[in-house]
C-alpha positions as CSV (number, residue, x, y, z in Angstrom):
1,M,-14.9,-124.5,-66.8
2,T,-17.7,-122.1,-67.7
3,R,-20.4,-124.9,-68.5
4,P,-20.1,-128.5,-68.0
5,P,-18.5,-130.5,-70.6
6,I,-19.6,-130.9,-74.3
7,Y,-21.0,-134.7,-74.9
8,N,-21.4,-135.7,-78.4
9,G,-23.0,-138.8,-79.7
10,F,-20.4,-140.4,-82.1
11,L,-21.5,-142.7,-84.9
12,H,-21.2,-143.7,-88.6
13,L,-24.2,-144.8,-90.8
14,T,-22.4,-148.5,-91.2
15,P,-22.6,-152.0,-89.7
16,N,-19.3,-151.3,-87.4
17,H,-17.8,-148.2,-86.6
18,H,-15.0,-149.5,-84.5
19,S,-16.1,-152.2,-83.1
20,H,-14.8,-154.5,-85.9
21,G,-16.3,-157.9,-86.1
22,Y,-18.8,-157.4,-82.9
23,W,-21.4,-157.9,-85.1
24,R,-21.2,-161.5,-84.9
25,T,-22.1,-161.4,-81.2
26,P,-26.0,-161.7,-80.4
27,E,-25.3,-158.1,-78.8
28,G,-23.9,-156.8,-82.0
29,Q,-26.4,-157.9,-84.5
30,V,-28.4,-155.0,-83.8
31,Q,-26.0,-153.1,-86.1
32,Y,-27.7,-155.0,-89.0
33,G,-30.3,-152.1,-88.6
34,Y,-27.8,-149.6,-89.9
35,K,-29.2,-149.2,-93.5
36,D,-32.6,-148.4,-91.9
37,L,-34.1,-144.9,-90.8
38,Q,-35.7,-146.1,-87.4
39,P,-32.9,-147.0,-85.5
40,Y,-31.4,-143.6,-85.9
41,I,-34.5,-141.8,-85.2
42,D,-34.3,-143.9,-81.8
43,V,-30.7,-142.6,-81.0
44,V,-31.4,-139.2,-81.4
45,K,-34.4,-139.3,-79.2
46,T,-32.6,-141.0,-76.4
47,L,-29.5,-138.4,-76.9
48,E,-31.9,-135.7,-76.6
49,R,-33.6,-137.5,-73.5
50,G,-30.0,-137.5,-72.3
51,K,-29.3,-133.6,-72.9
52,L,-26.3,-134.5,-75.2
53,D,-24.9,-131.7,-77.1
54,A,-25.0,-133.3,-80.4
55,L,-25.1,-136.1,-82.9
56,F,-21.5,-136.4,-84.3
57,I,-21.8,-138.2,-87.6
58,A,-18.4,-139.8,-88.9
59,D,-18.0,-140.5,-92.6
60,V,-15.4,-141.9,-95.4
61,V,-15.9,-142.1,-99.3
62,G,-13.4,-145.2,-99.6
63,V,-12.6,-148.6,-98.6
64,Y,-9.5,-148.8,-96.0
65,D,-7.5,-151.5,-97.4
66,L,-7.3,-151.3,-101.1
67,E,-3.9,-150.3,-101.2
68,Y,-3.0,-153.6,-100.0
69,G,-5.0,-156.0,-101.9
70,D,-8.5,-155.9,-102.7
71,G,-10.2,-154.8,-99.6
72,T,-11.4,-158.2,-98.7
73,A,-10.2,-157.5,-95.0
74,T,-12.4,-155.1,-94.4
75,I,-15.0,-155.4,-96.4
76,R,-15.5,-159.1,-94.9
77,A,-15.4,-157.7,-91.7
78,G,-17.7,-154.6,-92.6
79,S,-15.2,-152.1,-91.1
80,Q,-16.8,-148.9,-92.2
81,F,-18.3,-150.7,-95.3
82,P,-20.9,-150.1,-96.4
83,G,-21.4,-146.7,-95.4
84,N,-24.7,-144.6,-96.3
85,D,-24.6,-140.7,-97.1
86,P,-25.0,-138.6,-93.4
87,A,-26.2,-135.3,-95.2
88,S,-29.4,-137.3,-96.6
89,I,-30.5,-138.3,-92.9
90,V,-30.1,-134.7,-91.0
91,S,-33.7,-133.3,-92.0
92,A,-35.0,-136.5,-90.7
93,L,-33.1,-136.4,-87.3
94,G,-33.9,-132.8,-87.0
95,Y,-37.6,-133.4,-87.7
96,V,-37.8,-135.4,-84.7
97,T,-35.4,-133.2,-82.1
98,E,-35.4,-130.0,-80.7
99,H,-32.4,-128.7,-79.2
100,L,-29.8,-131.7,-80.0
101,G,-27.3,-130.4,-82.7
102,I,-26.3,-132.4,-85.7
103,A,-22.5,-132.6,-87.1
104,I,-22.1,-133.9,-90.5
105,T,-18.6,-135.3,-91.6
106,S,-17.8,-133.6,-95.2
107,N,-14.2,-133.8,-96.9
108,I,-12.6,-131.6,-99.1
109,I,-13.0,-134.0,-102.2
110,Q,-16.4,-135.2,-102.3
111,D,-18.3,-131.9,-103.1
112,H,-17.7,-128.5,-104.9
113,P,-17.8,-125.8,-101.7
114,F,-20.5,-124.0,-103.6
115,S,-22.8,-126.9,-103.6
116,F,-21.6,-127.9,-100.2
117,A,-22.5,-124.4,-98.8
118,R,-25.8,-124.2,-100.1
119,R,-26.7,-127.9,-98.5
120,L,-25.5,-127.3,-95.4
121,S,-27.4,-123.5,-95.2
122,T,-30.7,-125.2,-96.3
123,L,-30.3,-127.9,-93.2
124,D,-29.3,-125.2,-91.1
125,H,-32.3,-123.4,-91.7
126,Y,-34.4,-126.7,-91.3
127,T,-33.0,-127.5,-88.1
128,H,-33.3,-123.9,-86.8
129,G,-29.6,-123.6,-86.4
130,R,-28.4,-126.7,-85.3
131,I,-25.9,-127.8,-87.8
132,A,-22.3,-128.5,-87.4
133,W,-19.6,-129.3,-90.0
134,N,-16.8,-131.7,-89.1
135,I,-14.0,-130.7,-91.6
136,V,-12.0,-133.3,-92.9
137,T,-9.2,-133.6,-95.5
138,S,-9.5,-137.5,-96.5
139,Y,-6.9,-140.1,-95.6
140,L,-7.8,-142.8,-97.8
141,S,-6.0,-143.3,-101.3
142,N,-9.2,-145.2,-102.3
143,G,-11.7,-142.0,-101.4
144,F,-9.2,-139.9,-103.9
145,R,-9.4,-142.9,-106.6
146,N,-13.1,-142.5,-106.1
147,F,-13.4,-138.6,-107.1
148,G,-10.6,-139.0,-110.3
149,Y,-7.6,-138.4,-108.6
150,D,-4.7,-140.8,-109.3
151,T,-3.9,-141.0,-105.6
152,I,-4.1,-139.5,-102.1
153,A,-2.7,-135.8,-101.6
154,P,0.2,-135.0,-99.9
155,H,-0.5,-134.0,-96.0
156,A,0.7,-130.8,-96.4
157,D,-1.0,-129.8,-99.7
158,R,-4.6,-131.2,-98.6
159,Y,-4.5,-128.4,-95.9
160,V,-3.8,-125.7,-98.6
161,W,-6.7,-127.0,-100.5
162,A,-8.8,-127.2,-97.6
163,Q,-8.2,-123.6,-97.1
164,E,-9.5,-122.4,-100.1
165,Y,-12.5,-124.7,-99.8
166,L,-13.0,-123.1,-96.7
167,D,-12.4,-119.7,-98.1
168,V,-15.2,-120.0,-100.5
169,T,-17.9,-121.5,-98.1
170,Y,-16.8,-118.2,-95.6
171,K,-17.5,-115.9,-98.6
172,L,-20.8,-117.5,-99.4
173,W,-21.8,-117.9,-95.9
174,E,-20.8,-114.9,-94.1
175,H,-19.9,-112.3,-97.2
176,S,-22.6,-112.7,-100.0
177,W,-25.6,-111.5,-98.1
178,D,-25.9,-108.3,-95.9
179,D,-28.1,-108.9,-93.1
180,E,-30.5,-106.2,-94.3
181,A,-31.1,-108.0,-97.4
182,V,-34.2,-109.7,-96.6
183,V,-36.8,-107.3,-96.7
184,H,-40.0,-108.9,-97.3
185,D,-42.0,-105.6,-97.9
186,P,-45.0,-105.9,-100.1
187,G,-45.6,-102.1,-99.7
188,T,-42.5,-101.9,-101.8
189,G,-42.7,-104.8,-103.6
190,V,-39.0,-105.7,-102.4
191,L,-38.5,-109.3,-101.2
192,F,-34.6,-109.2,-101.1
193,D,-32.3,-106.2,-101.8
194,P,-30.2,-106.9,-104.9
195,E,-27.9,-103.9,-103.7
196,R,-27.0,-106.2,-100.4
197,I,-26.1,-109.3,-102.1
198,R,-23.1,-109.9,-103.9
199,T,-21.0,-112.2,-106.5
200,I,-18.2,-113.8,-104.3
201,D,-16.0,-114.0,-107.6
202,H,-13.6,-116.1,-106.2
203,V,-10.5,-117.1,-108.4
204,G,-8.3,-119.6,-106.8
205,E,-5.8,-122.6,-107.4
206,R,-8.8,-124.8,-107.5
207,Y,-12.2,-123.1,-107.6
208,R,-13.7,-120.4,-109.7
209,V,-16.8,-119.4,-107.9
210,Q,-19.0,-116.2,-109.0
211,G,-22.1,-116.5,-107.0
212,P,-23.9,-115.1,-105.2
213,H,-24.7,-117.5,-102.3
214,L,-28.4,-119.2,-103.5
215,V,-29.7,-119.4,-99.8
216,E,-30.4,-116.6,-97.5
217,P,-28.6,-116.3,-94.4
218,S,-29.3,-119.1,-92.2
219,P,-29.5,-118.8,-88.2
220,Q,-25.9,-119.4,-88.1
221,R,-24.9,-118.7,-91.4
222,S,-21.7,-120.7,-91.0
223,P,-22.2,-123.9,-89.4
224,V,-20.5,-124.9,-86.0
225,L,-16.9,-125.8,-87.3
226,F,-15.5,-129.2,-86.1
227,Q,-11.8,-130.5,-86.8
228,A,-9.4,-133.2,-86.1
229,G,-5.7,-133.2,-86.7
230,N,-2.5,-132.6,-84.5
231,S,-0.1,-132.8,-87.1
232,T,1.8,-129.0,-87.7
233,A,-0.3,-128.2,-90.5
234,G,-3.4,-129.6,-88.9
235,R,-2.8,-127.9,-85.7
236,A,-2.5,-124.5,-87.7
237,F,-5.6,-124.9,-89.5
238,A,-7.8,-125.8,-86.5
239,A,-6.1,-122.5,-84.7
240,R,-7.3,-120.4,-87.7
241,N,-10.4,-122.2,-88.5
242,A,-12.0,-124.5,-85.8
243,E,-14.7,-123.9,-83.1
244,V,-13.9,-127.6,-81.6
245,T,-11.0,-129.6,-82.5
246,F,-10.3,-133.5,-81.5
247,L,-7.2,-134.0,-80.0
248,P,-5.2,-137.1,-80.3
249,S,-4.5,-137.4,-76.8
250,F,-4.3,-140.6,-75.0
251,T,-3.6,-139.5,-71.5
252,P,-4.8,-136.5,-69.8
253,D,-1.3,-135.2,-69.5
254,A,-0.8,-135.4,-72.8
255,A,-4.1,-133.2,-73.2
256,R,-2.7,-130.5,-71.2
257,N,0.3,-130.6,-73.5
258,D,-1.7,-130.5,-76.6
259,I,-4.1,-128.0,-75.7
260,A,-0.8,-125.7,-74.8
261,A,0.5,-126.0,-78.2
262,L,-2.9,-125.2,-79.6
263,N,-3.4,-122.3,-77.4
264,Q,-0.2,-120.9,-78.7
265,Q,-1.3,-120.9,-82.3
266,V,-4.4,-119.8,-81.5
267,V,-2.9,-116.3,-80.1
268,E,-1.1,-116.2,-83.2
269,F,-3.8,-116.2,-85.5
270,G,-5.4,-113.2,-83.6
271,R,-7.6,-115.0,-81.4
272,E,-8.4,-115.5,-77.7
273,P,-6.6,-118.6,-75.9
274,G,-9.5,-121.1,-75.4
275,A,-10.9,-119.7,-78.5
276,V,-11.2,-123.3,-79.9
277,K,-12.7,-125.8,-77.3
278,T,-11.1,-129.4,-77.4
279,I,-12.8,-132.8,-77.3
280,V,-11.2,-136.1,-76.7
281,Q,-12.6,-140.0,-77.2
282,L,-14.4,-141.2,-74.4
283,S,-15.3,-144.7,-74.9
284,T,-16.3,-146.8,-71.9
285,V,-17.9,-150.3,-70.9
286,I,-20.3,-149.6,-68.4
287,G,-21.0,-151.6,-65.6
288,S,-22.9,-152.3,-62.3
289,T,-19.8,-153.3,-60.7
290,E,-16.6,-152.9,-61.6
291,E,-15.9,-157.2,-62.3
292,E,-19.2,-156.9,-64.7
293,A,-17.2,-154.2,-66.4
294,L,-14.4,-155.9,-67.0
295,R,-16.1,-158.9,-67.7
296,K,-17.9,-156.9,-70.8
297,Q,-14.9,-155.3,-71.7
298,Q,-12.8,-158.8,-72.1
299,Y,-16.0,-160.1,-74.1
300,L,-15.9,-157.2,-76.4
301,R,-12.2,-157.6,-77.3
302,D,-12.7,-161.6,-77.5
303,N,-14.9,-161.0,-80.3
304,I,-12.7,-158.3,-82.4
305,D,-11.9,-159.4,-86.1
306,F,-8.2,-158.8,-85.8
307,D,-7.5,-159.4,-89.7
308,G,-10.4,-156.7,-90.1
309,L,-8.9,-154.0,-87.6
310,V,-5.4,-154.6,-89.5
311,G,-6.9,-153.6,-92.7
312,F,-8.7,-150.8,-91.3
313,Y,-5.3,-149.5,-89.6
314,S,-3.5,-149.8,-92.7
315,G,-6.1,-148.3,-94.8
316,G,-6.1,-145.4,-92.4
317,S,-2.6,-145.0,-92.0
318,G,-1.0,-145.4,-95.4
319,V,1.5,-148.0,-93.9
320,D,0.6,-151.2,-94.7
321,F,0.6,-153.5,-91.6
322,T,-1.0,-156.4,-92.9
323,S,2.5,-158.5,-92.9
324,V,3.7,-157.1,-89.6
325,D,3.8,-159.6,-86.9
326,P,1.2,-159.2,-84.3
327,E,3.9,-159.7,-81.6
328,T,6.5,-157.2,-83.0
329,P,7.0,-154.6,-80.0
330,L,5.4,-151.4,-80.9
331,S,8.9,-149.9,-80.8
332,E,10.3,-151.3,-83.8
333,L,7.3,-150.0,-85.5
334,K,8.1,-146.2,-85.0
335,D,10.1,-145.5,-87.8
336,R,7.2,-147.1,-90.2
337,I,4.6,-145.3,-88.3
338,A,6.5,-142.3,-88.7
339,L,6.4,-142.9,-92.8
340,G,2.5,-142.7,-92.9
341,D,1.4,-139.7,-94.5
342,H,-2.5,-139.9,-93.9
343,V,-3.1,-139.9,-90.2
344,R,0.1,-138.8,-88.5
345,S,-1.5,-137.1,-85.3
346,I,-2.7,-140.4,-84.2
347,F,0.8,-142.3,-84.5
348,R,2.3,-139.0,-83.0
349,A,0.3,-139.7,-79.9
350,I,1.3,-143.4,-80.2
351,V,4.8,-142.8,-79.9
352,D,4.5,-140.2,-77.2
353,A,2.1,-141.6,-74.8
354,D,3.5,-144.4,-72.7
355,L,0.5,-146.9,-72.9
356,G,2.4,-149.8,-71.4
357,E,3.3,-147.6,-68.6
358,G,7.1,-148.6,-69.0
359,R,6.9,-152.1,-71.0
360,D,7.0,-152.2,-74.5
361,L,3.6,-152.8,-75.9
362,T,3.2,-155.6,-78.7
363,W,1.5,-154.3,-82.1
364,R,-1.2,-157.1,-81.4
365,E,-1.7,-155.5,-77.6
366,Y,-1.7,-151.9,-79.0
367,L,-4.5,-152.6,-81.6
368,I,-6.7,-154.7,-79.0
369,D,-6.3,-152.2,-75.7
370,H,-5.6,-148.9,-77.2
371,A,-6.3,-148.5,-80.9
372,L,-9.3,-146.6,-82.3
373,L,-11.7,-149.2,-80.5
374,P,-14.7,-148.7,-78.3
375,G,-14.2,-149.7,-74.8
376,K,-11.2,-148.2,-73.6
377,F,-12.3,-147.7,-70.2
378,A,-14.4,-150.1,-68.0
379,G,-16.2,-149.4,-65.0
380,T,-19.1,-148.5,-63.0
381,P,-21.1,-144.7,-63.6
382,E,-19.0,-143.6,-60.8
383,Q,-15.6,-144.8,-61.9
384,I,-16.4,-143.4,-65.2
385,A,-17.3,-140.0,-63.8
386,D,-14.3,-140.4,-61.8
387,H,-12.3,-140.8,-65.4
388,V,-14.4,-138.0,-66.8
389,R,-13.1,-135.5,-64.1
390,E,-9.2,-136.2,-65.0
391,W,-9.8,-135.3,-68.6
392,V,-11.8,-132.0,-67.5
393,D,-9.3,-131.3,-64.6
394,A,-6.5,-131.3,-67.5
395,G,-8.3,-128.6,-69.7
396,V,-10.5,-130.7,-72.1
397,D,-13.6,-129.2,-72.8
398,G,-15.7,-132.4,-73.9
399,F,-15.9,-135.7,-75.3
400,N,-16.8,-137.6,-78.1
401,V,-18.9,-140.7,-76.6
402,V,-17.8,-143.7,-78.5
403,P,-20.5,-146.5,-78.2
404,I,-20.0,-150.4,-78.2
405,T,-22.7,-150.4,-80.7
406,T,-23.6,-147.5,-82.7
407,L,-27.3,-148.5,-82.4
408,G,-29.3,-150.2,-79.1
409,W,-26.6,-148.6,-76.7
410,W,-27.3,-145.5,-75.8
411,D,-29.9,-146.2,-73.4
412,E,-27.4,-147.6,-71.0
413,W,-25.1,-144.4,-71.3
414,V,-28.5,-142.0,-70.7
415,D,-29.8,-144.1,-68.2
416,H,-26.7,-144.9,-66.1
417,V,-23.8,-143.0,-66.5
418,V,-25.5,-139.1,-67.0
419,P,-27.3,-139.3,-64.0
420,V,-23.9,-139.5,-62.3
421,L,-22.3,-137.3,-64.4
422,R,-25.2,-134.4,-63.8
423,S,-24.6,-135.3,-60.1
424,R,-21.1,-134.1,-60.2
425,G,-21.9,-131.0,-62.3
426,L,-20.3,-132.6,-65.0
427,A,-23.2,-133.0,-67.7
428,Q,-26.1,-130.2,-68.5
429,E,-29.4,-130.7,-66.8
430,E,-31.1,-128.7,-69.5
431,Y,-30.4,-127.1,-72.6
432,A,-29.6,-123.5,-73.2
433,P,-31.7,-121.7,-75.8
434,G,-31.0,-120.9,-79.0
435,T,-28.8,-122.2,-81.9
436,L,-26.0,-124.9,-81.5
437,R,-23.4,-122.1,-81.6
438,Q,-25.4,-120.3,-78.8
439,K,-25.7,-123.3,-76.5
440,L,-21.8,-124.4,-77.1
441,F,-20.1,-121.2,-76.5
442,G,-23.0,-118.9,-74.8
443,A,-22.2,-116.1,-77.2
444,G,-24.3,-115.3,-80.2
445,D,-25.5,-117.3,-83.9
446,R,-22.6,-116.2,-85.9
447,L,-18.6,-116.9,-86.0
448,P,-16.8,-114.4,-83.3
449,E,-15.8,-111.4,-85.5
450,S,-12.2,-112.2,-84.7
451,H,-12.5,-115.6,-86.5
452,Y,-10.9,-115.5,-89.6
453,G,-14.3,-116.1,-92.0
454,R,-15.3,-112.9,-90.2
455,Q,-12.7,-111.2,-91.8
456,P,-13.3,-108.1,-94.0
457,S,-10.1,-109.7,-96.5
458,L,-12.8,-112.2,-97.5
459,R,-15.8,-109.9,-98.2
460,P,-16.2,-109.2,-102.0
461,A,-17.3,-106.1,-103.5
462,A,-20.8,-105.0,-103.1
463,G,-23.7,-105.5,-105.3
464,V,-24.7,-108.1,-107.9
């Protein structure tokens, strides 16, 4: 580990990110402010005060359980619904911060790559090089239907589609403008040199883009590239394209195996082992004592909207769990889980990990205790630091910190946990200078020359 772990503040511009139903409690009603700007300004100021690396804004473009009814369960529970547009808030959050990176989620169906590349270059300029992109292929059938498709594309096809999408953005960000194209010479009357700006003339299966890129090169050119996916196709996509990838690992031992498999593919794509940083989810309940932490954890679980959670999991997995008896042993669901074509990596991890420590979990126990919920680990700041150390020792490079409530929780993390992490060398004391890419990797502003996006094969002919 050459630097302390990466920490991202994980949120979603929605009433309930993962704490399904917790909005009904006095503590959870802070989420009513999800549609206002000021609460998010307060969040990023707190994150920067704690020297976290980035704000990570999750997003979806559909309702989770429409395949299995009318969406009533997740809409009623406010389970990632409604959801505001993450890109629209970035300029405001960048304006009130100086160092914090801002990662936005955008999937390949919701925006044309030309307009998306233009938007992110603009935001990278406005934030002086602090933008990252979480690349997703979309796993909601309703999301595909919202953009004119009959149904969700097959899993492998989505990654082929995503690669062409990235090829277009790489050509625009990395190859349309030479560095010397920005002249600004009043003496010669040349503001920009047209001989050093070129069209990209991309013609592919899904996109035809002439170019050139309409924005001059931003501080990073390409944003820092985040990606999640541990299926065969997803891992290959990460090995070629990602700079940071999210592992589905439930345990440090599982993370070791996932990292080894990833690095093997990274090398096959001509990159150095470790070139792709790995992140896992860190979701904690914080207490001044262990007893307090466990009591707060139980309170969170007691207030979960189980029907909303089942609808959320059904829509996100592509498997109809709405009729499954909650007491069904998890082992009996393996065949049904394996059929899901939406988020295979998560369910592979469920099956591989011994979450019951030798005892077969029920479906209810898995959802409440181990699924995508905050508060999986409850303890004091010192116990949380011990937990972090286990993951770091397994080779993990950082964490997406999942709050109990997106709003109103972060002061607890920054004031109580961050000081203990710093005392153990597990969190940075100050920000490094430069762009987000420099801060995370200690290298230059741009993608490394060995990265696929910089390869000469993507470079178009010279001149417009």
